[in-house]
DRENRO-245355 format. One record per residue (C-alpha): residue in one letter; chain; x, y, z. Coordinates in Angstrom, 3 decimals, decimal comma, padded with zeros to 6 digits. Layout:
<recs>
 r c        u        v        w
 A A        X        Y        Z
...
</recs>
This chain:
<recs>
 r c        u        v        w
 M A  220,508  175,481  193,145
 S A  216,847  174,150  192,695
 T A  215,975  170,987  190,592
 S A  214,520  172,949  188,364
 E A  217,331  175,127  187,999
 L A  219,865  172,291  187,415
 F A  217,526  170,838  184,924
 L A  217,424  174,104  182,814
 I A  221,032  174,089  182,928
 A A  221,168  170,734  181,758
 I A  218,582  171,715  179,146
 L A  220,862  174,681  178,047
 L A  223,833  172,525  177,445
 V A  222,240  169,793  175,470
 F A  220,877  172,480  173,395
 S A  223,569  175,009  172,652
 A A  226,690  172,881  172,750
 P A  226,023  170,667  169,937
 Y A  224,282  173,518  167,794
 L A  227,067  175,629  168,078
 V A  229,797  172,783  167,051
 W A  227,558  171,818  164,166
 R A  227,085  175,556  163,256
 V A  230,678  176,673  163,800
 F A  232,652  173,842  162,504
 R A  229,972  173,054  159,405
 T A  230,227  169,459  160,249
 D A  226,952  168,585  158,055
 Y A  228,853  166,652  155,281
 Y A  229,980  163,795  157,515
 A A  228,212  164,533  161,053
 P A  224,662  165,982  160,497
 L A  223,457  167,833  163,664
 V A  221,703  164,620  165,183
 V A  225,006  163,037  165,174
 V A  226,651  166,026  166,714
 Q A  224,117  165,628  169,626
 I A  224,194  162,169  169,982
 V A  228,001  162,598  170,397
 G A  227,439  165,690  172,424
 G A  225,399  163,634  174,992
 I A  228,353  161,201  175,169
 V A  230,918  163,948  175,973
 L A  228,607  165,431  178,459
 G A  228,074  162,210  180,579
 P A  230,349  160,554  182,956
 G A  232,758  158,818  180,777
 V A  234,444  162,135  179,099
 L A  233,690  165,482  181,087
 G A  232,331  163,656  184,084
 H A  235,246  161,726  184,577
 L A  237,535  165,056  183,541
 I A  235,369  167,355  185,909
 P A  233,373  165,165  188,495
 G A  232,212  168,509  190,192
 Y A  230,300  169,114  187,438
 Y A  228,773  166,293  186,750
 A A  227,883  165,774  190,491
 T A  226,448  169,177  190,629
 V A  224,550  169,208  187,535
 F A  223,203  165,606  187,287
 T A  221,612  164,849  190,216
 P A  219,442  161,903  190,618
 A A  216,155  164,175  190,594
 V A  217,517  165,918  187,558
 I A  218,370  162,478  185,571
 G A  214,836  161,688  186,411
 Q A  213,148  164,400  185,141
 L A  215,490  163,970  181,803
 N A  214,663  160,409  181,732
 G A  211,051  161,152  181,534
 V A  211,137  163,733  178,758
 A A  213,554  161,385  177,030
 G A  211,027  158,201  177,061
 W A  208,248  160,319  176,154
 A A  210,256  161,704  173,041
 V A  211,673  158,364  171,939
 M A  208,180  157,289  171,861
 L A  206,727  159,467  169,907
 F A  209,621  159,445  167,396
 V A  209,293  155,332  167,275
 W A  205,790  155,786  166,446
 V A  206,201  158,295  163,577
 A A  208,819  155,441  162,508
 G A  205,804  153,090  162,707
 V A  203,069  154,993  160,616
 E A  205,705  156,259  157,885
 L A  206,129  152,371  157,161
 D A  204,993  151,766  153,517
 L A  204,367  147,784  153,706
 G A  201,925  148,054  150,943
 Q A  204,722  148,941  148,130
 A A  206,901  146,315  149,524
 W A  204,128  143,702  149,478
 A A  203,639  145,022  145,725
 K A  207,125  144,369  144,983
 R A  207,655  141,567  147,300
 G A  209,890  139,597  144,862
 E A  213,009  142,146  144,500
 T A  212,266  143,656  147,946
 G A  212,242  140,391  149,628
 I A  215,840  139,455  148,005
 T A  217,053  142,766  148,569
 A A  215,988  143,272  152,300
 G A  216,279  139,604  153,068
 L A  220,298  139,912  152,189
 A A  220,472  143,549  153,127
 L A  219,893  142,284  156,978
 G A  220,811  138,800  157,029
 A A  224,418  139,285  156,028
 P A  225,181  142,248  158,803
 L A  223,346  139,885  161,280
 V A  225,297  136,949  160,793
 L A  228,756  138,903  160,820
 G A  227,556  140,998  163,866
 S A  226,518  137,850  165,753
 I A  229,895  136,072  165,039
 A A  231,661  139,553  166,277
 A A  229,594  139,348  169,422
 A A  230,234  135,896  169,864
 A A  234,131  136,456  169,817
 M A  233,492  139,335  172,631
 L A  231,617  137,142  174,676
 A A  234,077  134,326  174,503
 L A  237,193  136,803  175,283
 S A  235,354  138,447  178,180
 G A  232,074  138,231  179,753
 G A  231,757  141,857  180,757
 W A  229,554  142,380  177,319
 S A  226,449  140,153  179,031
 G A  224,098  142,160  180,901
 P A  222,619  140,830  184,717
 R A  219,504  138,920  182,544
 G A  221,226  138,361  179,207
 A A  221,718  134,597  178,165
 P A  224,387  134,104  175,723
 W A  222,065  134,048  172,737
 Q A  220,040  136,943  173,811
 V A  223,424  139,025  173,747
 V A  224,671  137,436  170,370
 L A  221,252  138,100  168,349
 G A  220,818  141,467  169,871
 L A  224,238  143,066  169,027
 G A  224,058  141,327  165,910
 M A  220,692  142,771  164,995
 A A  222,230  146,041  166,008
 C A  224,620  145,716  163,218
 A A  221,610  144,946  160,815
 V A  219,627  147,797  161,480
 T A  218,729  150,596  159,439
 A A  218,121  153,886  160,776
 L A  214,519  154,763  158,980
 P A  213,699  158,029  159,943
 I A  217,275  159,231  159,622
 L A  218,058  157,380  156,359
 V A  214,744  159,670  155,617
 L A  216,691  162,880  156,074
 F A  220,003  162,275  154,451
 M A  217,897  161,128  151,227
 E A  216,109  164,725  151,540
 Q A  219,510  165,874  152,080
 L A  220,765  164,292  148,634
 S A  217,562  165,260  146,779
 I A  216,548  161,611  146,173
 L A  213,872  160,762  148,767
 R A  211,080  161,251  146,255
 R A  212,630  159,952  143,415
 P A  212,196  156,242  142,155
 L A  215,852  155,199  143,651
 G A  214,707  156,736  146,974
 Q A  211,357  155,001  146,967
 R A  213,024  151,524  146,444
 I A  215,375  152,237  149,168
 L A  212,514  153,040  151,680
 R A  210,659  149,566  150,849
 Y A  214,203  147,724  151,581
 A A  214,484  149,763  155,350
 S A  210,702  149,032  156,164
 L A  210,816  145,681  155,664
 D A  213,753  145,511  157,566
 D A  212,207  147,902  160,314
 V A  209,252  145,052  160,635
 A A  212,053  141,996  161,273
 I A  213,979  144,363  163,733
 W A  211,047  144,582  165,837
 G A  210,276  140,958  165,440
 V A  213,403  139,878  166,614
 L A  213,530  142,087  169,855
 A A  210,194  140,855  170,729
 L A  212,000  137,363  170,720
 I A  214,813  138,638  172,580
 L A  212,472  139,920  175,068
 L A  210,290  137,070  175,602
 D A  209,967  136,062  178,741
 W A  208,449  132,677  179,610
 S A  207,295  133,191  183,250
 R A  205,263  136,080  181,642
 I A  204,076  134,562  178,627
 E A  200,431  134,460  179,472
 R A  200,691  138,243  179,992
 Q A  202,504  138,811  176,408
 A A  200,100  136,486  174,734
 G A  196,976  138,585  175,826
 F A  198,553  141,747  175,282
 L A  199,009  140,675  171,632
 L A  195,539  139,047  171,364
 G A  194,297  142,346  172,888
 F A  196,560  144,771  170,800
 A A  195,314  142,978  167,452
 L A  191,878  143,471  168,546
 A A  192,425  146,925  169,474
 A A  194,485  147,728  166,253
 V A  191,618  146,670  164,626
 A A  189,100  148,871  166,336
 M A  191,530  151,666  165,889
 R A  191,692  151,487  162,216
 R A  188,295  151,215  161,574
 L A  187,525  154,520  164,174
 M A  190,573  156,848  162,840
 P A  189,237  157,337  159,170
 R A  185,702  158,287  160,361
 L A  187,453  161,208  162,893
 E A  187,933  164,391  161,681
 P A  191,697  165,441  160,664
 K A  192,340  167,096  163,887
 D A  191,188  164,817  165,945
 R A  193,205  161,694  164,534
 W A  196,514  163,520  165,874
 H A  194,807  163,586  169,638
 V A  193,206  160,158  169,248
 A A  196,712  158,890  167,765
 L A  198,435  160,457  170,971
 I A  195,946  158,749  173,283
 W A  196,318  155,136  171,302
 L A  200,151  155,547  171,684
 A A  200,277  156,042  175,221
 A A  197,979  153,022  176,026
 A A  199,577  150,586  173,526
 A A  203,072  151,658  175,258
 F A  201,461  151,297  178,673
 A A  200,187  147,641  177,441
 A A  203,325  146,361  176,170
 D A  205,430  147,465  179,176
 W A  203,166  145,744  181,494
 A A  203,464  142,590  179,443
 G A  207,469  142,443  179,606
 L A  207,939  143,715  175,805
 H A  209,114  147,362  176,780
 F A  206,798  150,275  176,215
 M A  209,081  151,065  172,934
 V A  207,357  147,940  171,174
 G A  203,863  149,081  172,007
 A A  205,037  152,736  170,552
 F A  206,196  151,477  167,224
 L A  203,119  148,600  166,833
 S A  200,672  151,492  167,754
 G A  201,919  153,510  164,677
 A A  202,755  150,725  162,285
 V A  199,006  149,395  162,281
 L A  197,729  152,994  161,368
 D A  197,941  154,337  157,732
 A A  199,699  157,073  156,827
 E A  197,247  158,242  154,324
 L A  195,309  159,275  157,502
 F A  197,695  161,888  158,164
 D A  198,906  164,940  156,073
 R A  202,311  164,362  154,391
 E A  203,296  167,557  155,219
 Q A  201,954  167,524  159,026
 M A  203,270  164,242  159,875
 D A  207,004  165,730  158,255
 G A  206,728  168,719  160,411
 F A  205,701  166,773  163,671
 R A  208,709  164,330  163,057
 N A  210,879  167,760  162,572
 A A  209,389  169,016  165,502
 V A  210,328  166,245  167,659
 L A  214,046  166,194  166,334
 L A  214,108  169,473  167,288
 A A  212,665  170,180  170,394
 V A  212,421  166,641  172,593
 M A  214,859  164,308  170,965
 P A  218,098  165,989  171,881
 V A  217,210  165,506  175,417
 F A  217,058  161,461  174,785
 F A  220,488  162,179  173,255
 L A  221,497  163,473  176,403
 S A  219,792  160,867  178,488
 T A  221,802  157,888  176,375
 G A  225,095  159,703  176,733
 L A  224,758  159,623  180,316
 R A  224,477  155,835  180,406
 T A  227,735  155,209  178,445
 S A  230,111  153,194  180,262
 W A  233,979  152,466  180,183
 S A  233,966  149,782  182,747
 L A  236,198  147,231  180,831
 G A  238,709  150,045  179,705
 G A  238,356  152,609  176,878
 A A  240,659  150,392  174,659
 A A  238,428  147,436  174,909
 V A  235,052  149,488  174,264
 F A  236,576  151,196  171,394
 A A  238,115  148,054  169,910
 A A  234,672  146,217  170,470
 A A  232,955  149,307  168,649
 G A  235,710  148,994  165,613
 V A  234,598  145,080  164,933
 L A  230,941  145,848  165,068
 L A  231,131  148,703  162,796
 L A  233,407  146,556  160,348
 A A  230,912  143,649  160,682
 S A  228,093  146,196  160,573
 V A  229,253  148,196  157,252
 S A  231,080  145,288  155,249
 G A  228,112  142,733  156,323
 K A  225,369  145,566  154,350
 L A  227,316  146,116  151,570
 I A  228,203  142,615  150,739
 G A  224,618  141,751  151,430
 V A  223,312  144,209  148,841
 H A  225,893  143,675  146,443
 I A  224,976  139,723  146,609
 A A  221,288  141,268  145,920
 G A  222,301  143,334  142,798
 R A  224,160  140,364  141,152
 L A  220,853  138,286  141,496
 L A  218,617  141,050  140,347
 R A  221,237  142,034  137,908
 W A  221,440  145,808  138,611
 A A  223,534  148,550  137,200
 P A  227,249  148,991  138,082
 G A  227,611  151,546  141,278
 E A  223,649  150,838  141,908
 A A  224,404  147,910  145,142
 S A  227,220  150,482  146,658
 I A  224,866  153,749  146,614
 I A  222,120  151,586  148,293
 G A  224,274  149,859  150,518
 W A  225,960  152,560  151,997
 L A  222,338  154,284  152,746
 L A  221,328  151,205  154,137
 Q A  223,923  151,005  156,457
 T A  223,055  154,232  158,320
 K A  222,260  153,077  161,988
 A A  221,989  156,075  164,220
 L A  218,668  156,705  166,065
 I A  216,422  153,467  165,453
 M A  219,684  151,548  166,602
 I A  220,454  153,767  169,663
 I A  216,532  153,002  170,415
 F A  217,089  149,423  169,864
 V A  220,454  148,985  172,144
 N A  218,483  151,300  174,815
 I A  216,149  148,731  175,471
 L A  218,620  145,624  175,670
 L A  220,414  147,570  178,209
 D A  216,829  148,306  180,073
 R A  215,897  144,917  180,195
 G A  219,536  143,888  181,377
 V A  220,285  141,960  178,303
 I A  223,526  143,642  177,354
 S A  226,088  145,344  179,782
 P A  226,619  149,427  180,083
 A A  230,023  148,614  178,308
 A A  228,258  146,736  175,397
 F A  225,696  149,626  174,926
 T A  228,887  152,318  175,028
 A A  230,429  150,225  171,938
 A A  227,384  149,872  170,291
 L A  226,697  153,569  170,467
 L A  230,130  154,249  169,337
 M A  229,440  152,136  166,510
 A A  226,079  154,111  165,410
 V A  227,857  157,208  165,225
 G A  230,637  156,141  163,359
 S A  228,101  154,226  160,870
 T A  226,154  157,051  160,156
 M A  229,551  159,611  159,998
 L A  230,321  157,467  156,861
 T A  227,240  157,879  155,055
 I A  227,021  160,936  153,274
 P A  231,164  161,168  152,576
 N A  230,488  157,808  150,634
 V A  227,363  157,799  149,130
 T A  227,470  161,569  147,661
 P A  230,596  160,992  145,010
 R A  228,889  157,695  144,360
 I A  225,660  159,362  143,056
 R A  227,412  162,404  140,724
 R A  229,588  159,278  139,032
 H A  226,034  157,465  138,390
 I A  223,292  160,264  138,397
 G A  221,204  158,607  135,881
 L A  220,645  155,883  138,574
 I A  218,291  158,219  140,816
 E A  215,718  157,912  138,500
 K A  215,864  154,033  137,926
 A A  213,135  151,691  138,999
 P A  213,555  147,844  139,170
</recs>
């Protein structure tokens, strides 16, 4: 068969198999479609079906097909990260910076510390978690931050499902997650800092700052229909510049969205665009991610590492938020609801560890353990939050 035919078989697999599992088994309560798609990518990859049926994997996922899938996946995730940047509402976070800073700081700091301790223990037991270009501090900080990440776009989908997104509690949670999102990308830039290319990276940051000022002045003067076209040109240019500087194109994609005001775009159009990206192209990214999984250290070691990281991630987030709740004198049950929602990991954490793998900071085995941790974290969210909201329904309308 030709490369185009094999590519379409791969597309057929990635869109049909997860959807059928999600629809037939009605997994939405514990595994929304996005989680089933991530798991589907792992199953279709070399570590599961590729191992059980090597002929299938070698026939369908040829180097040419994988190259095409990676191209689609790269653009898909750039669009998704750009939307996440645009939807950041730092104005609200700044307006209530005291309460937001305490909560976001503890919600990020506690799992970061526990995750870093877990990563250091993993490195002490085996050097197989470190990538070819990863210094120990980069691996520890990278996996620690992976435990601290909140998946803001998936958090939005979950809060829509729970009917709390536009309520005071939902808006509070978005403030905390938005502030943490900025910290996550700042830490990523620190990990990727290359002293041999420091002049180029400094030049990118300076040039980007000047270009961002120009874009912020230009965009309000454009017709609404033109803003989308110009924004996508800006996205591609910023992503290229960041990658050229050695910071990774995803850093540029996020920054290109973060400097734009969400008010420039119609909210319904932006929601529709995000959902269209999730529906039409992000499943290819999930497949591409699944194809990168590795069990080189053995399945037991990878699953054990995933369990340790999951424990550090969930317990750290809950501990941090409960400390914030005590300091700010929240009502009973409030910290548990917020903590369980903020520990949602899928997508942004997967993007984060994809970048670490691309840059050789972590090994494929560490990437696989972090990916499994993200799946477990996300599957825990709705089953743990739903009964708590029912017991404390009055908290939905509470504003600090």
